[in-house]
VEXRO-320135 format. One record per residue: residue number from 1; x, y, z of N, C-alpha, C in turn. Coordinates in nm, 3 decimals, padded with zeros to 5 digits. Layout:
<recs>
(NUM; (X; Y; Z); (X; Y; Z); (X; Y; Z))
...
</recs>
This chain:
<recs>
(1; (00.084; -00.118; 00.000); (00.001; -00.002; 00.000); (00.089; 00.126; 00.000))
(2; (00.196; 00.123; 00.076); (00.284; 00.234; 00.086); (00.349; 00.265; -00.054))
(3; (00.382; 00.160; -00.128); (00.441; 00.179; -00.262); (00.340; 00.239; -00.361))
(4; (00.211; 00.194; -00.351); (00.110; 00.248; -00.434); (00.084; 00.397; -00.408))
(5; (00.078; 00.431; -00.276); (00.059; 00.570; -00.235); (00.172; 00.655; -00.289))
(6; (00.292; 00.599; -00.275); (00.411; 00.681; -00.321); (00.398; 00.696; -00.476))
(7; (00.357; 00.595; -00.547); (00.343; 00.607; -00.694); (00.244; 00.712; -00.733))
(8; (00.128; 00.714; -00.663); (00.030; 00.820; -00.687); (00.082; 00.955; -00.654))
(9; (00.164; 00.968; -00.555); (00.222; 01.096; -00.517); (00.317; 01.141; -00.621))
(10; (00.403; 01.055; -00.669); (00.496; 01.086; -00.774); (00.425; 01.132; -00.904))
(11; (00.321; 01.058; -00.940); (00.248; 01.090; -01.065); (00.182; 01.227; -01.053))
(12; (00.117; 01.254; -00.936); (00.043; 01.379; -00.920); (00.141; 01.498; -00.921))
(13; (00.253; 01.482; -00.846); (00.346; 01.597; -00.845); (00.411; 01.617; -00.979))
(14; (00.431; 01.508; -01.060); (00.489; 01.527; -01.192); (00.396; 01.597; -01.288))
(15; (00.267; 01.593; -01.256); (00.165; 01.664; -01.340); (00.154; 01.811; -01.317))
(16; (00.222; 01.865; -01.212); (00.209; 02.002; -01.176); (00.252; 02.097; -01.286))
(17; (00.374; 02.072; -01.351); (00.419; 02.162; -01.454); (00.338; 02.149; -01.581))
(18; (00.298; 02.031; -01.628); (00.205; 02.026; -01.744); (00.076; 02.102; -01.718))
(19; (00.020; 02.085; -01.591); (-00.102; 02.153; -01.561); (-00.085; 02.305; -01.560))
(20; (00.027; 02.350; -01.503); (00.054; 02.491; -01.500); (00.069; 02.548; -01.644))
(21; (00.139; 02.473; -01.731); (00.151; 02.514; -01.869); (00.015; 02.521; -01.940))
(22; (-00.067; 02.414; -01.907); (-00.206; 02.410; -01.966); (-00.287; 02.530; -01.924))
(23; (-00.274; 02.567; -01.794); (-00.345; 02.681; -01.743); (-00.306; 02.811; -01.810))
(24; (-00.179; 02.831; -01.827); (-00.133; 02.952; -01.897); (-00.186; 02.951; -02.043))
(25; (-00.175; 02.839; -02.107); (-00.223; 02.831; -02.247); (-00.371; 02.856; -02.250))
(26; (-00.450; 02.799; -02.157); (-00.600; 02.824; -02.151); (-00.627; 02.972; -02.127))
(27; (-00.554; 03.038; -02.042); (-00.579; 03.181; -02.021); (-00.546; 03.263; -02.146))
(28; (-00.438; 03.229; -02.220); (-00.405; 03.299; -02.336); (-00.510; 03.279; -02.447))
(29; (-00.560; 03.152; -02.456); (-00.667; 03.123; -02.555); (-00.795; 03.200; -02.520))
(30; (-00.824; 03.214; -02.388); (-00.940; 03.286; -02.350); (-00.929; 03.435; -02.378))
(31; (-00.812; 03.490; -02.362); (-00.789; 03.629; -02.397); (-00.796; 03.651; -02.546))
(32; (-00.747; 03.558; -02.624); (-00.754; 03.568; -02.766); (-00.900; 03.557; -02.814))
(33; (-00.978; 03.468; -02.749); (-01.117; 03.453; -02.787); (-01.190; 03.585; -02.744))
(34; (-01.156; 03.649; -02.640); (-01.218; 03.771; -02.592); (-01.190; 03.882; -02.699))
(35; (-01.066; 03.891; -02.746); (-01.026; 03.989; -02.845); (-01.103; 03.964; -02.974))
(36; (-01.114; 03.838; -03.018); (-01.190; 03.806; -03.141); (-01.335; 03.841; -03.126))
(37; (-01.392; 03.819; -03.005); (-01.535; 03.850; -02.988); (-01.561; 03.997; -02.989))
(38; (-01.470; 04.073; -02.923); (-01.483; 04.219; -02.921); (-01.469; 04.273; -03.062))
(39; (-01.374; 04.220; -03.144); (-01.361; 04.272; -03.283); (-01.490; 04.236; -03.366))
(40; (-01.542; 04.114; -03.348); (-01.660; 04.077; -03.422); (-01.779; 04.160; -03.378))
(41; (-01.791; 04.191; -03.247); (-01.897; 04.277; -03.196); (-01.891; 04.414; -03.264))
(42; (-01.768; 04.471; -03.284); (-01.750; 04.598; -03.345); (-01.794; 04.590; -03.495))
(43; (-01.759; 04.481; -03.565); (-01.798; 04.468; -03.706); (-01.947; 04.456; -03.715))
(44; (-02.004; 04.380; -03.624); (-02.154; 04.359; -03.628); (-02.224; 04.494; -03.597))
(45; (-02.169; 04.569; -03.511); (-02.232; 04.701; -03.483); (-02.227; 04.793; -03.607))
(46; (-02.120; 04.782; -03.684); (-02.108; 04.858; -03.803); (-02.210; 04.827; -03.911))
(47; (-02.245; 04.695; -03.914); (-02.337; 04.651; -04.012); (-02.485; 04.643; -03.968))
(48; (-02.512; 04.689; -03.846); (-02.644; 04.682; -03.790); (-02.751; 04.762; -03.878))
(49; (-02.713; 04.878; -03.923); (-02.803; 04.960; -04.000); (-02.842; 04.892; -04.130))
(50; (-02.731; 04.837; -04.202); (-02.754; 04.766; -04.329); (-02.837; 04.638; -04.303))
(51; (-02.816; 04.575; -04.190); (-02.889; 04.453; -04.159); (-03.038; 04.484; -04.138))
(52; (-03.063; 04.591; -04.057); (-03.209; 04.627; -04.041); (-03.273; 04.667; -04.168))
(53; (-03.206; 04.730; -04.255); (-03.258; 04.770; -04.386); (-03.287; 04.646; -04.466))
(54; (-03.196; 04.548; -04.465); (-03.210; 04.426; -04.538); (-03.333; 04.348; -04.490))
(55; (-03.345; 04.334; -04.357); (-03.458; 04.259; -04.299); (-03.595; 04.327; -04.338))
(56; (-03.592; 04.462; -04.327); (-03.717; 04.533; -04.366); (-03.755; 04.510; -04.507))
(57; (-03.661; 04.507; -04.598); (-03.684; 04.478; -04.743); (-03.746; 04.337; -04.760))
(58; (-03.683; 04.245; -04.691); (-03.731; 04.106; -04.704); (-03.874; 04.093; -04.649))
(59; (-03.903; 04.164; -04.537); (-04.043; 04.153; -04.483); (-04.142; 04.212; -04.576))
(60; (-04.098; 04.311; -04.659); (-04.190; 04.368; -04.761); (-04.185; 04.297; -04.895))
(61; (-04.108; 04.182; -04.892); (-04.089; 04.103; -05.009); (-04.027; 04.171; -05.130))
(62; (-03.947; 04.278; -05.098); (-03.870; 04.352; -05.199); (-03.736; 04.279; -05.220))
(63; (-03.736; 04.166; -05.286); (-03.621; 04.076; -05.286); (-03.509; 04.134; -05.374))
(64; (-03.545; 04.196; -05.484); (-03.446; 04.250; -05.577); (-03.366; 04.360; -05.507))
(65; (-03.434; 04.447; -05.442); (-03.370; 04.554; -05.365); (-03.288; 04.496; -05.250))
(66; (-03.335; 04.392; -05.188); (-03.261; 04.333; -05.079); (-03.136; 04.267; -05.133))
(67; (-03.136; 04.206; -05.250); (-03.018; 04.150; -05.309); (-02.919; 04.259; -05.335))
(68; (-02.964; 04.373; -05.393); (-02.873; 04.484; -05.422); (-02.812; 04.537; -05.293))
(69; (-02.891; 04.541; -05.185); (-02.842; 04.596; -05.052); (-02.723; 04.505; -04.998))
(70; (-02.742; 04.375; -05.004); (-02.635; 04.292; -04.949); (-02.513; 04.287; -05.044))
(71; (-02.536; 04.312; -05.168); (-02.419; 04.315; -05.260); (-02.335; 04.447; -05.234))
(72; (-02.409; 04.558; -05.208); (-02.342; 04.683; -05.179); (-02.266; 04.668; -05.045))
(73; (-02.331; 04.598; -04.950); (-02.265; 04.577; -04.820); (-02.135; 04.493; -04.838))
(74; (-02.142; 04.391; -04.924); (-02.024; 04.309; -04.946); (-01.907; 04.389; -04.996))
(75; (-01.933; 04.494; -05.078); (-01.832; 04.572; -05.140); (-01.773; 04.674; -05.036))
(76; (-01.855; 04.710; -04.937); (-01.817; 04.806; -04.836); (-01.758; 04.752; -04.717))
(77; (-01.796; 04.632; -04.676); (-01.767; 04.577; -04.546); (-01.626; 04.524; -04.534))
(78; (-01.572; 04.537; -04.413); (-01.445; 04.478; -04.384); (-01.454; 04.343; -04.316))
(79; (-01.575; 04.295; -04.296); (-01.595; 04.163; -04.225); (-01.569; 04.057; -04.313))
(80; (-01.568; 03.933; -04.259); (-01.543; 03.813; -04.336); (-01.679; 03.734; -04.339))
(81; (-01.694; 03.656; -04.444); (-01.809; 03.579; -04.455); (-01.828; 03.475; -04.341))
(82; (-01.723; 03.440; -04.281); (-01.727; 03.345; -04.173); (-01.795; 03.399; -04.050))
(83; (-01.801; 03.537; -04.038); (-01.864; 03.596; -03.924); (-01.980; 03.686; -03.955))
(84; (-02.007; 03.705; -04.082); (-02.117; 03.797; -04.125); (-02.224; 03.721; -04.200))
(85; (-02.346; 03.717; -04.148); (-02.453; 03.650; -04.223); (-02.486; 03.719; -04.354))
(86; (-02.467; 03.853; -04.356); (-02.499; 03.925; -04.476); (-02.409; 03.886; -04.590))
(87; (-02.279; 03.866; -04.559); (-02.183; 03.833; -04.659); (-02.203; 03.684; -04.705))
(88; (-02.247; 03.600; -04.608); (-02.285; 03.461; -04.644); (-02.400; 03.465; -04.736))
(89; (-02.498; 03.551; -04.716); (-02.610; 03.558; -04.803); (-02.576; 03.611; -04.939))
(90; (-02.477; 03.705; -04.943); (-02.428; 03.755; -05.075); (-02.373; 03.636; -05.156))
(91; (-02.297; 03.548; -05.092); (-02.245; 03.434; -05.166); (-02.357; 03.342; -05.211))
(92; (-02.464; 03.330; -05.130); (-02.575; 03.243; -05.168); (-02.651; 03.305; -05.278))
(93; (-02.667; 03.439; -05.280); (-02.744; 03.507; -05.386); (-02.670; 03.485; -05.521))
(94; (-02.536; 03.493; -05.514); (-02.461; 03.478; -05.639); (-02.481; 03.336; -05.702))
(95; (-02.521; 03.241; -05.617); (-02.544; 03.103; -05.675); (-02.689; 03.070; -05.654))
(96; (-02.782; 03.160; -05.667); (-02.917; 03.142; -05.633); (-02.989; 03.037; -05.722))
(97; (-02.929; 03.012; -05.843); (-02.992; 02.915; -05.932); (-02.952; 02.771; -05.895))
(98; (-02.856; 02.756; -05.810); (-02.805; 02.622; -05.771); (-02.847; 02.597; -05.622))
(99; (-02.963; 02.529; -05.610); (-03.011; 02.506; -05.473); (-02.918; 02.432; -05.383))
(100; (-02.847; 02.332; -05.442); (-02.753; 02.250; -05.357); (-02.637; 02.337; -05.307))
(101; (-02.586; 02.423; -05.396); (-02.473; 02.510; -05.357); (-02.519; 02.608; -05.250))
(102; (-02.635; 02.664; -05.271); (-02.684; 02.761; -05.173); (-02.705; 02.692; -05.032))
(103; (-02.761; 02.575; -05.032); (-02.776; 02.501; -04.909); (-02.637; 02.463; -04.845))
(104; (-02.539; 02.429; -04.928); (-02.410; 02.394; -04.881); (-02.340; 02.516; -04.811))
(105; (-02.352; 02.634; -04.878); (-02.292; 02.754; -04.820); (-02.356; 02.797; -04.687))
(106; (-02.492; 02.788; -04.685); (-02.564; 02.817; -04.565); (-02.529; 02.721; -04.455))
(107; (-02.518; 02.597; -04.482); (-02.486; 02.497; -04.383); (-02.341; 02.511; -04.329))
(108; (-02.250; 02.540; -04.422); (-02.109; 02.571; -04.382); (-02.104; 02.689; -04.288))
(109; (-02.181; 02.793; -04.316); (-02.183; 02.906; -04.225); (-02.236; 02.868; -04.091))
(110; (-02.347; 02.797; -04.079); (-02.400; 02.755; -03.951); (-02.294; 02.665; -03.877))
(111; (-02.229; 02.577; -03.952); (-02.130; 02.487; -03.887); (-02.010; 02.569; -03.828))
(112; (-01.968; 02.674; -03.898); (-01.860; 02.761; -03.848); (-01.903; 02.830; -03.720))
(113; (-02.031; 02.879; -03.720); (-02.071; 02.949; -03.603); (-02.085; 02.848; -03.486))
(114; (-02.137; 02.731; -03.509); (-02.148; 02.633; -03.402); (-02.012; 02.589; -03.351))
(115; (-01.920; 02.574; -03.443); (-01.782; 02.528; -03.398); (-01.719; 02.632; -03.313))
(116; (-01.738; 02.763; -03.346); (-01.674; 02.863; -03.265); (-01.743; 02.869; -03.119))
(117; (-01.873; 02.840; -03.110); (-01.931; 02.836; -02.984); (-01.885; 02.711; -02.899))
(118; (-01.869; 02.596; -02.973); (-01.820; 02.475; -02.907); (-01.681; 02.494; -02.858))
(119; (-01.594; 02.562; -02.935); (-01.454; 02.587; -02.886); (-01.457; 02.667; -02.757))
(120; (-01.542; 02.769; -02.752); (-01.552; 02.854; -02.631); (-01.609; 02.774; -02.513))
(121; (-01.705; 02.684; -02.541); (-01.760; 02.604; -02.433); (-01.659; 02.503; -02.381))
(122; (-01.583; 02.437; -02.476); (-01.480; 02.346; -02.433); (-01.376; 02.416; -02.342))
(123; (-01.336; 02.538; -02.379); (-01.240; 02.615; -02.300); (-01.296; 02.642; -02.164))
(124; (-01.425; 02.679; -02.155); (-01.489; 02.709; -02.030); (-01.495; 02.590; -01.939))
(125; (-01.494; 02.463; -01.994); (-01.493; 02.344; -01.908); (-01.349; 02.304; -01.869))
(126; (-01.259; 02.318; -01.970); (-01.121; 02.275; -01.947); (-01.045; 02.364; -01.845))
(127; (-01.066; 02.489; -01.849); (-00.989; 02.586; -01.766); (-01.019; 02.555; -01.615))
(128; (-01.141; 02.550; -01.569); (-01.160; 02.517; -01.425); (-01.113; 02.380; -01.386))
(129; (-01.117; 02.284; -01.481); (-01.072; 02.144; -01.447); (-00.918; 02.152; -01.422))
(130; (-00.851; 02.229; -01.509); (-00.701; 02.243; -01.489); (-00.673; 02.319; -01.360))
(131; (-00.759; 02.423; -01.330); (-00.741; 02.498; -01.208); (-00.759; 02.412; -01.081))
(132; (-00.860; 02.318; -01.088); (-00.882; 02.231; -00.977); (-00.764; 02.138; -00.957))
(133; (-00.709; 02.078; -01.071); (-00.591; 02.000; -01.058); (-00.470; 02.074; -01.006))
(134; (-00.463; 02.201; -01.051); (-00.343; 02.283; -00.996); (-00.363; 02.319; -00.856))
(135; (-00.490; 02.313; -00.800); (-00.516; 02.334; -00.656); (-00.484; 02.214; -00.574))
(136; (-00.526; 02.099; -00.627); (-00.507; 01.976; -00.544); (-00.365; 01.920; -00.545))
(137; (-00.296; 01.935; -00.657); (-00.161; 01.876; -00.666); (-00.067; 01.933; -00.555))
(138; (-00.055; 02.066; -00.538); (00.038; 02.118; -00.436); (-00.011; 02.082; -00.296))
(139; (-00.133; 02.038; -00.267); (-00.174; 02.012; -00.131); (-00.102; 01.900; -00.070))
(140; (-00.061; 01.796; -00.154); (00.018; 01.685; -00.100); (00.147; 01.729; -00.040))
(141; (00.234; 01.797; -00.112); (00.360; 01.851; -00.056); (00.335; 01.947; 00.060))
(142; (00.215; 02.020; 00.058); (00.191; 02.120; 00.159); (00.158; 02.047; 00.287))
(143; (00.084; 01.937; 00.276); (00.057; 01.858; 00.400); (00.176; 01.791; 00.461))
(144; (00.271; 01.743; 00.369); (00.396; 01.691; 00.414); (00.479; 01.793; 00.483))
(145; (00.481; 01.919; 00.427); (00.553; 02.032; 00.487); (00.491; 02.056; 00.627))
(146; (00.358; 02.053; 00.635); (00.294; 02.080; 00.765); (00.333; 01.978; 00.866))
(147; (00.335; 01.845; 00.825); (00.366; 01.739; 00.911); (00.513; 01.754; 00.966))
(148; (00.601; 01.806; 00.883); (00.742; 01.825; 00.926); (00.768; 01.954; 00.994))
(149; (00.664; 02.040; 00.995); (00.687; 02.168; 01.062); (00.754; 02.267; 00.969))
(150; (00.756; 02.241; 00.837); (00.823; 02.336; 00.736); (00.715; 02.434; 00.689))
(151; (00.703; 02.539; 00.750); (00.593; 02.640; 00.719); (00.622; 02.710; 00.587))
(152; (00.752; 02.721; 00.557); (00.785; 02.788; 00.428); (00.732; 02.707; 00.306))
(153; (00.757; 02.576; 00.310); (00.706; 02.489; 00.202); (00.553; 02.488; 00.201))
(154; (00.492; 02.486; 00.313); (00.348; 02.493; 00.325); (00.290; 02.618; 00.263))
(155; (00.353; 02.734; 00.297); (00.303; 02.861; 00.245); (00.319; 02.868; 00.091))
(156; (00.440; 02.823; 00.045); (00.466; 02.827; -00.105); (00.366; 02.736; -00.185))
(157; (00.344; 02.616; -00.128); (00.250; 02.531; -00.194); (00.108; 02.580; -00.202))
(158; (00.068; 02.640; -00.090); (-00.067; 02.696; -00.089); (-00.084; 02.818; -00.178))
(159; (00.022; 02.898; -00.191); (00.021; 03.008; -00.288); (-00.003; 02.953; -00.433))
(160; (00.073; 02.842; -00.465); (00.054; 02.780; -00.597); (-00.094; 02.729; -00.610))
(161; (-00.138; 02.665; -00.510); (-00.270; 02.608; -00.512); (-00.380; 02.716; -00.540))
(162; (-00.376; 02.820; -00.461); (-00.478; 02.925; -00.482); (-00.464; 03.007; -00.608))
(163; (-00.340; 03.022; -00.654); (-00.312; 03.097; -00.778); (-00.368; 03.023; -00.896))
(164; (-00.343; 02.894; -00.902); (-00.397; 02.817; -01.014); (-00.552; 02.811; -01.018))
(165; (-00.612; 02.813; -00.900); (-00.760; 02.817; -00.895); (-00.806; 02.950; -00.959))
(166; (-00.742; 03.064; -00.925); (-00.788; 03.191; -00.979); (-00.763; 03.197; -01.124))
(167; (-00.651; 03.151; -01.182); (-00.625; 03.153; -01.317); (-00.721; 03.065; -01.396))
(168; (-00.758; 02.947; -01.343); (-00.849; 02.860; -01.413); (-00.988; 02.919; -01.415))
(169; (-01.032; 02.981; -01.305); (-01.164; 03.041; -01.302); (-01.172; 03.163; -01.390))
(170; (-01.067; 03.239; -01.400); (-01.062; 03.358; -01.486); (-01.075; 03.313; -01.636))
(171; (-00.998; 03.214; -01.673); (-01.013; 03.168; -01.810); (-01.149; 03.113; -01.843))
(172; (-01.210; 03.036; -01.746); (-01.344; 02.985; -01.766); (-01.447; 03.095; -01.770))
(173; (-01.429; 03.198; -01.688); (-01.530; 03.305; -01.690); (-01.526; 03.378; -01.827))
(174; (-01.408; 03.411; -01.872); (-01.396; 03.485; -02.001); (-01.458; 03.399; -02.115))
(175; (-01.421; 03.269; -02.120); (-01.468; 03.178; -02.225); (-01.620; 03.159; -02.218))
(176; (-01.675; 03.146; -02.100); (-01.822; 03.132; -02.085); (-01.897; 03.252; -02.127))
(177; (-01.846; 03.374; -02.094); (-01.908; 03.497; -02.139); (-01.908; 03.508; -02.299))
(178; (-01.788; 03.478; -02.358); (-01.781; 03.475; -02.497); (-01.874; 03.372; -02.566))
(179; (-01.884; 03.259; -02.507); (-01.973; 03.156; -02.554); (-02.120; 03.205; -02.550))
(180; (-02.159; 03.271; -02.444); (-02.297; 03.318; -02.432); (-02.326; 03.430; -02.529))
(181; (-02.229; 03.514; -02.557); (-02.249; 03.620; -02.658); (-02.263; 03.561; -02.795))
(182; (-02.179; 03.461; -02.830); (-02.188; 03.404; -02.958); (-02.310; 03.314; -02.980))
(183; (-02.366; 03.256; -02.871); (-02.491; 03.185; -02.882); (-02.603; 03.280; -02.920))
(184; (-02.596; 03.396; -02.858); (-02.704; 03.497; -02.883); (-02.692; 03.545; -03.034))
(185; (-02.573; 03.572; -03.076); (-02.551; 03.610; -03.217); (-02.603; 03.493; -03.310))
(186; (-02.568; 03.370; -03.273); (-02.607; 03.257; -03.360); (-02.756; 03.248; -03.377))
(187; (-02.833; 03.263; -03.267); (-02.977; 03.252; -03.276); (-03.030; 03.359; -03.376))
(188; (-02.980; 03.479; -03.359); (-03.030; 03.587; -03.452); (-02.989; 03.556; -03.596))
(189; (-02.865; 03.510; -03.609); (-02.814; 03.488; -03.748); (-02.895; 03.375; -03.819))
(190; (-02.918; 03.268; -03.747); (-02.986; 03.153; -03.806); (-03.135; 03.196; -03.851))
(191; (-03.194; 03.273; -03.766); (-03.328; 03.324; -03.808); (-03.320; 03.408; -03.935))
(192; (-03.220; 03.499; -03.940); (-03.212; 03.583; -04.064); (-03.174; 03.499; -04.187))
(193; (-03.074; 03.413; -04.175); (-03.032; 03.335; -04.291); (-03.143; 03.245; -04.338))
(194; (-03.214; 03.178; -04.250); (-03.322; 03.087; -04.300); (-03.433; 03.170; -04.367))
(195; (-03.474; 03.280; -04.302); (-03.581; 03.361; -04.360); (-03.538; 03.422; -04.492))
(196; (-03.415; 03.473; -04.503); (-03.371; 03.536; -04.623); (-03.358; 03.431; -04.739))
(197; (-03.305; 03.316; -04.701); (-03.290; 03.215; -04.813); (-03.424; 03.166; -04.865))
(198; (-03.526; 03.152; -04.774); (-03.652; 03.119; -04.824); (-03.721; 03.222; -04.906))
(199; (-03.707; 03.351; -04.867); (-03.759; 03.462; -04.948); (-03.697; 03.470; -05.083))
(200; (-03.566; 03.466; -05.083); (-03.488; 03.481; -05.209); (-03.508; 03.367; -05.301))
(201; (-03.511; 03.246; -05.247); (-03.533; 03.127; -05.331); (-03.670; 03.133; -05.395))
(202; (-03.773; 03.177; -05.320); (-03.908; 03.184; -05.373); (-03.914; 03.287; -05.482))
(203; (-03.849; 03.402; -05.455); (-03.845; 03.512; -05.559); (-03.770; 03.466; -05.684))
(204; (-03.662; 03.387; -05.664); (-03.591; 03.340; -05.786); (-03.677; 03.242; -05.859))
(205; (-03.755; 03.155; -05.789); (-03.838; 03.061; -05.857); (-03.954; 03.129; -05.936))
(206; (-04.009; 03.235; -05.874); (-04.116; 03.303; -05.937); (-04.067; 03.375; -06.062))
(207; (-03.947; 03.435; -06.058); (-03.893; 03.502; -06.177); (-03.867; 03.400; -06.288))
(208; (-03.823; 03.279; -06.255); (-03.803; 03.181; -06.360); (-03.936; 03.135; -06.427))
(209; (-04.035; 03.130; -06.340); (-04.164; 03.093; -06.394); (-04.224; 03.200; -06.497))
(210; (-04.199; 03.323; -06.457); (-04.248; 03.439; -06.546); (-04.169; 03.430; -06.677))
(211; (-04.041; 03.400; -06.670); (-03.964; 03.389; -06.798); (-04.015; 03.274; -06.882))
</recs>
């Protein structure tokens, strides 16, 4: 039993440095995600007026004007199609006669949005798990230091334990907030994309029938 306990102790202490590296990496990824979310929020704010205009045109079934609006937006915008539903719709309009290609592009857009949310959610789960590991691992040496009366070792290990907890929770908090914001964006985007494609597809079919 003593050998098994020692083996577990050696394994757990050996994991401290990989866990610490993982925590730093998780925090950096969370900060990068925060920066990307802030940038996307800025770009979305810039296109809000054009988006409202586009939605109003679709609701009035003015599809030709709506198509012209999103094409103008594509020429003016600095956003990417991966983050802008309007630019995705521009690509769909350009291939409006090919239903399979339109569906493919719309599905690819939805998949990109879902993947970005899943990455943020994974980070929100991984960061606190690493923080918990970073908290528990130093407690073994800390207890040994306490048993030997080595208060310096005890204090140093407790500092490491509490610091890793804070870093893990900070990374998880940032990632979870970004995931929540992106989920809200995704709900709005999916409604717009589905409604727009149905309107534009119907309009394209009606124009073909008239021809």
